[in-house]
C-alpha positions in Angstrom: -10.9 14.7 6.4 -8.7 11.7 6.6 -7.7 11.6 2.9 -7.0 15.3 2.5 -3.4 16.6 2.6 -2.6 17.8 6.1 -1.9 21.4 5.1 -5.2 21.6 3.2 -7.0 20.1 6.2 -5.4 22.7 8.5 -6.8 25.6 6.5 -10.2 24.0 6.3 -10.3 23.3 10.1 -9.3 26.9 10.9 -12.2 28.2 8.9 -14.9 26.2 10.6 -17.7 28.2 12.2 -18.0 25.8 15.1 -15.2 23.9 16.7 -12.4 25.6 14.6 -8.9 24.3 15.2 -5.9 26.5 14.3 -3.1 24.5 15.7 -2.5 22.9 12.3 -1.6 26.3 10.8 1.3 26.6 13.3 3.0 23.4 12.0 2.7 24.2 8.2 5.9 24.5 6.4 6.8 27.3 4.0 6.4 25.0 1.0 2.9 24.0 2.2 1.9 27.6 2.5 3.3 28.3 -1.0 1.2 25.4 -2.3 -2.0 26.9 -0.7 -1.1 30.3 -2.1 -0.4 29.1 -5.6 -3.5 26.9 -6.2 -6.7 28.4 -7.7 -8.7 26.0 -5.6 -7.4 27.2 -2.2 -5.8 30.6 -2.5 -9.3 32.3 -2.3 -9.7 30.8 1.2 -6.7 32.7 2.5 -8.5 36.1 2.3 -11.1 35.2 5.0 -8.4 33.2 6.8 -6.5 36.5 7.2 -9.5 37.9 9.0 -10.3 35.1 11.4 -6.8 33.9 12.5 -4.2 36.5 11.5 -2.0 35.8 14.6 -1.6 32.1 13.6 -0.1 33.0 10.2 3.6 33.4 9.4 4.6 37.0 8.8 5.5 36.4 5.2 2.1 34.7 4.6 0.3 37.6 6.2 2.2 40.0 4.0 1.4 38.0 0.9 -2.3 37.8 1.7 -2.4 41.6 2.4 -0.9 42.2 -1.0 -3.6 40.0 -2.5 -6.3 41.9 -0.6 -4.8 45.2 -1.9 -4.8 43.9 -5.5 -8.2 42.5 -5.1 -9.6 45.8 -3.8 -8.1 47.6 -6.8 -9.5 44.9 -9.1 -13.0 45.4 -7.5 -12.6 49.2 -8.2 -12.0 48.3 -11.9 -14.9 45.9 -12.0 -17.1 48.7 -10.8 -15.9 50.9 -13.6 -16.3 48.2 -16.2 -19.8 47.4 -15.0 -20.9 51.0 -15.3 -19.8 51.0 -18.9 -21.5 47.7 -19.6 -24.8 48.7 -17.9 -24.8 52.0 -20.0 -24.4 50.0 -23.2 -27.1 47.5 -22.3 -29.6 50.2 -21.2 -29.0 52.1 -24.4 -29.7 48.9 -26.4 -32.8 48.2 -24.4 -31.4 44.7 -23.5 -32.8 43.2 -20.4 -30.5 41.4 -18.0 -29.6 40.8 -14.3 -26.2 40.4 -12.6 -26.0 36.8 -11.3 -23.1 36.7 -8.9 -20.2 38.6 -7.4 -20.9 42.2 -6.3 -24.7 41.7 -6.9 -24.7 39.4 -3.8 -23.2 41.9 -1.4 -23.9 42.6 1.4 -26.5 39.9 2.0 -24.6 36.9 0.7 -20.9 37.7 1.1 -18.6 39.2 3.7 -17.3 41.9 1.5 -16.2 42.4 -2.2 -12.6 43.1 -1.2 -12.2 39.5 0.2 -14.1 37.8 -2.6 -12.3 37.1 -5.9 -14.3 37.9 -9.0 -12.7 36.9 -12.3 -15.7 37.8 -14.5 -19.1 39.4 -14.6 -21.9 36.8 -14.9 -25.1 38.2 -16.6 -28.4 36.4 -17.1 -30.8 37.3 -19.9 -33.7 35.2 -21.1 -33.2 33.4 -24.5 -35.2 36.0 -26.4 -32.9 38.8 -25.2 -29.5 37.3 -24.8 -28.4 38.0 -28.4 -29.3 41.7 -27.9 -27.0 41.6 -24.8 -24.3 39.9 -26.8 -24.6 42.5 -29.6 -24.5 45.4 -27.2 -21.3 44.1 -25.7 -19.8 43.6 -29.1 -20.5 47.3 -29.8 -18.2 48.3 -26.9 -15.3 46.0 -27.9 -16.2 42.6 -26.4 -15.7 39.5 -28.5 -16.4 35.8 -27.9 -13.4 33.6 -27.0 -13.9 30.5 -29.2 -11.7 27.4 -28.8 -11.0 25.3 -25.8 -13.9 23.6 -24.0 -17.3 23.9 -25.8 -19.9 25.8 -23.8 -23.2 24.2 -22.6 -26.3 25.2 -24.4 -27.4 27.6 -21.7 -24.2 29.6 -21.8 -22.6 31.6 -24.6 -18.9 31.7 -25.0 -17.3 34.2 -22.6 -16.7 37.6 -24.1 -13.6 39.7 -23.4 -11.8 42.7 -24.9 -8.6 42.2 -26.9 -5.6 42.8 -24.7 -1.9 42.2 -24.6 -2.1 41.2 -20.9 -0.2 38.0 -19.9 -0.5 35.8 -16.9 2.1 36.6 -14.2 1.1 34.1 -11.6 -1.1 36.6 -9.7 -4.7 35.5 -9.2 -5.5 39.0 -8.0 -3.8 41.0 -10.7 -5.9 44.2 -11.1 -5.0 44.3 -14.8 -6.3 40.8 -15.5 -8.9 41.1 -18.3 -12.5 40.9 -17.1 -14.6 38.4 -19.0 -18.4 38.6 -19.3 -20.3 35.4 -19.2 -23.8 35.3 -20.6 -26.3 32.8 -19.2 -29.8 32.0 -20.6 -30.9 29.5 -17.9 -30.6 29.3 -14.1 -30.6 25.5 -14.2 -30.0 23.2 -17.1 -32.7 20.6 -16.4 -32.1 18.7 -19.7 -28.3 18.4 -19.0 -28.6 17.6 -15.3 -31.7 15.5 -15.7 -32.9 16.9 -12.4 -36.1 18.9 -12.0 -35.8 22.3 -10.2 -39.5 23.3 -10.4 -40.1 27.0 -10.3 -36.6 28.1 -11.1 -37.9 30.0 -14.1 -39.7 32.4 -11.7 -36.3 33.8 -10.6 -36.4 36.2 -13.6 -39.9 37.5 -12.7 -38.9 38.2 -9.1 -35.8 40.2 -10.0 -35.0 43.3 -8.0 -32.7 46.3 -8.0 -29.7 45.9 -5.7 -27.7 48.8 -4.3 -24.0 48.5 -3.9 -21.2 51.1 -3.5 -23.5 54.0 -4.5 -24.7 52.2 -7.7 -27.7 50.1 -8.5 -27.8 46.9 -10.6 -30.6 44.5 -11.6 -30.2 41.3 -9.6 -32.0 38.2 -8.3 -34.4 38.4 -5.4 -32.3 37.7 -2.2 -34.0 34.3 -1.7 -33.4 33.4 -5.4 -29.8 34.6 -5.2 -29.2 32.3 -2.3 -30.9 29.4 -4.2 -28.9 30.1 -7.3 -25.7 29.9 -5.3 -26.7 26.5 -3.9 -27.6 25.2 -7.3 -24.2 26.5 -8.7 -22.4 24.6 -5.9 -24.4 21.5 -6.7 -23.7 21.7 -10.5 -19.9 21.8 -9.9 -20.2 19.1 -7.2 -21.8 16.8 -9.7 -19.0 17.6 -12.2 -16.3 17.0 -9.5 -15.3 20.6 -10.0 -16.1 22.2 -6.6 -14.5 25.5 -5.6 -13.9 25.4 -1.8 -14.4 29.2 -1.5 -17.9 29.0 -3.0 -18.8 26.3 -0.5 -17.3 28.4 2.3 -19.4 31.4 1.1 -22.5 29.3 1.2 -21.6 28.1 4.7 -21.1 31.7 5.8 -24.5 32.7 4.6 -26.2 29.7 6.3 -24.4 30.4 9.6 -24.9 34.2 9.6 -28.6 33.8 8.7 -29.4 30.8 10.9 -31.7 33.0 13.1 -33.3 35.0 10.3 -36.8 33.5 10.5 -38.2 35.9 7.9 -35.7 34.9 5.2 -36.4 31.1 5.7 -40.1 31.6 5.7 -39.8 33.4 2.3 -37.5 30.6 1.2 -40.1 27.9 1.9 -42.9 30.0 0.4 -41.1 30.9 -2.8 -39.1 27.7 -3.6 -40.8 24.4 -4.6 -40.0 21.2 -2.7 -37.9 19.8 -5.6 -35.9 23.0 -5.7 -35.2 23.0 -2.0 -34.2 19.4 -2.0 -31.5 20.1 -4.7 -30.2 23.0 -2.6 -30.1 20.8 0.5 -27.3 18.7 -1.1 -25.1 21.8 -1.1 -26.2 22.7 2.5 -25.1 19.2 3.7 -21.7 19.7 2.1 -21.3 23.2 3.6 -22.1 21.9 7.1 -19.8 18.9 6.7 -16.9 21.0 5.7 -17.3 24.2 7.8 -19.6 23.1 10.6 -22.0 26.0 10.1 -25.2 26.5 12.0 -28.5 25.8 10.1 -31.9 27.2 10.6 -34.5 24.6 11.5 -36.1 24.8 8.0 -32.7 24.0 6.4 -32.2 21.2 8.9 -35.6 19.8 7.8 -34.6 19.8 4.2 -31.2 18.2 4.9 -32.8 15.6 7.1 -35.2 14.6 4.3 -32.4 13.8 1.8 -32.7 10.2 0.5 -30.9 7.4 2.3 -28.8 6.9 -0.9 -27.6 10.5 -0.9 -26.8 10.3 2.8 -24.7 7.2 2.2 -22.8 9.2 -0.5 -22.0 11.8 2.1 -20.9 9.1 4.6 -18.5 7.7 2.1 -17.4 10.6 -0.1 -17.9 13.9 1.7 -14.1 14.5 1.5 -13.8 13.6 -2.2 -14.9 16.9 -3.6 -12.1 18.6 -1.7 -9.6 15.9 -2.5 -10.5 16.3 -6.2 -8.9 19.7 -6.2 -5.6 17.9 -5.6 -6.3 14.5 -7.1 -9.2 14.6 -9.7 -11.8 11.9 -9.3 -15.3 11.2 -10.5 -17.1 10.4 -7.2 -19.6 13.1 -8.0 -21.1 10.7 -10.5 -22.4 8.4 -7.7 -24.1 11.4 -6.1 -25.6 12.4 -9.4 -27.0 8.8 -9.9 -28.3 8.9 -6.3 -30.4 11.9 -7.1 -31.9 10.4 -10.2 -35.0 8.2 -10.3 -35.3 7.2 -13.9 -33.1 4.2 -15.1 -32.9 5.9 -18.5 -31.6 9.1 -16.9 -29.1 7.2 -14.8 -27.8 5.3 -17.9 -27.4 8.6 -19.9 -25.5 10.4 -17.0 -23.3 7.4 -16.4 -22.3 7.0 -20.0 -21.7 10.8 -20.5 -19.5 10.9 -17.4 -17.3 8.0 -18.6 -16.8 9.4 -22.0 -18.5 12.8 -22.4 -19.3 13.8 -26.0 -19.8 17.6 -26.4 -19.4 19.5 -29.6 -19.2 23.2 -30.2 -22.5 25.0 -31.0 -23.0 25.5 -34.8 -22.9 29.3 -34.4 -19.5 29.2 -32.9 -18.1 26.8 -35.5 -18.9 29.1 -38.4 -16.7 31.8 -37.0 -13.8 29.5 -36.2 -10.4 29.7 -37.9 -8.1 26.8 -38.6 -6.1 27.9 -35.6 -9.3 27.7 -33.4 -10.2 24.2 -34.7 -6.6 23.1 -34.0 -7.0 24.5 -30.4 -10.3 22.6 -29.9 -8.8 19.5 -31.4 -5.9 19.6 -29.0 -8.4 20.1 -26.1 -10.5 17.2 -27.3 -7.5 14.9 -27.4 -6.4 15.9 -23.9 -9.9 15.3 -22.5 -10.2 11.9 -24.3 -6.9 10.8 -22.9 -7.9 11.9 -19.4 -11.2 10.0 -19.5 -9.6 6.8 -20.9 -6.9 6.9 -18.2 -9.5 7.4 -15.5 -12.0 4.8 -16.8 -10.6 1.7 -14.9 -10.5 3.6 -11.6 -14.0 4.9 -12.1 -15.4 1.5 -12.9 -13.7 0.0 -9.9 -15.0 2.7 -7.6 -18.4 2.3 -9.2 -18.4 -1.4 -8.3 -17.5 -0.6 -4.7 -20.3 1.9 -4.5 -22.8 -0.5 -6.0 -21.7 -3.3 -3.6 -21.8 -1.0 -0.6 -25.5 -0.5 -1.2 -26.2 -4.2 -0.9 
């Protein structure tokens, strides 16, 4: 990780599952620790860091992380209470849904809900049911949050209850409002222009998951894992990766490396095209955290195209670097995964100057203030893309030339 800031590199090296090095933590300054603890992209990594290398942390850092864990545990208690209310409303309305992420993945796919930050509840409902879910949530006080970035077509605007809460600099604040995100697709094939054959079967394989004495409808364990990998890939292509999500994926891969039954089911249930997309995320997880891989995963990673492998040789650090210094290197990975020239041209143009407009249904309910908010957002994004255009084109030329 040559281009990553030393203190970020120190944290990443300490969390590796194989060949971990913790000497870098001992030389970090207070200002570097404060930087880690104040950034959304890195603060979540400090919770597992407290577990694996507590003795290598300064006292004040341990105390801060312990406070974060205490707040996060209380927040999880409140999430449980909120979910019970939501589930009751949806059951009364006869609205079908599953919980996509967060507590629905424990214990199989996460170390524990107290060390995993959850800022919202993600629900999936098929297109024919999602409006019933939305209306049931509206009936218990949730309302869409229009304005800001327009939502993709497979995702309704987040819903949240009205509150007087204000941000106080605490990512683990138990009183932080809990949003509900409603999804109607597991993978946006039209938007990504990448085929994940069979992903629509996730809904039909749904199961009931037990957690903390409660039950919730959730994805089949194999599909929950696959969805996590697709979620990582989606944000990787957008240059918006969350290091903790990649760590969580690496933890699963490492802790299940000897689970022959799971990987047999994975190969049986997931199509070749679906496994290949997941393999991109597996490669990144291994590169960053040196996790062990089952031989079936090794096979999928090994069959990635030469062009994708070249991307990892050149840019494997860039998704982490983008948390500090935004870049568009994920674009070259996206192009490497596409076969059609038409798809490549569309993705390239959209990445340089993306044009997304709010859905018509949202526009009808917008006030003048909301339109002003979206207009301000649009101007900021346009400025960002225009400023980054020369660097993106220059890097694109280098990437193209390197393939020669």
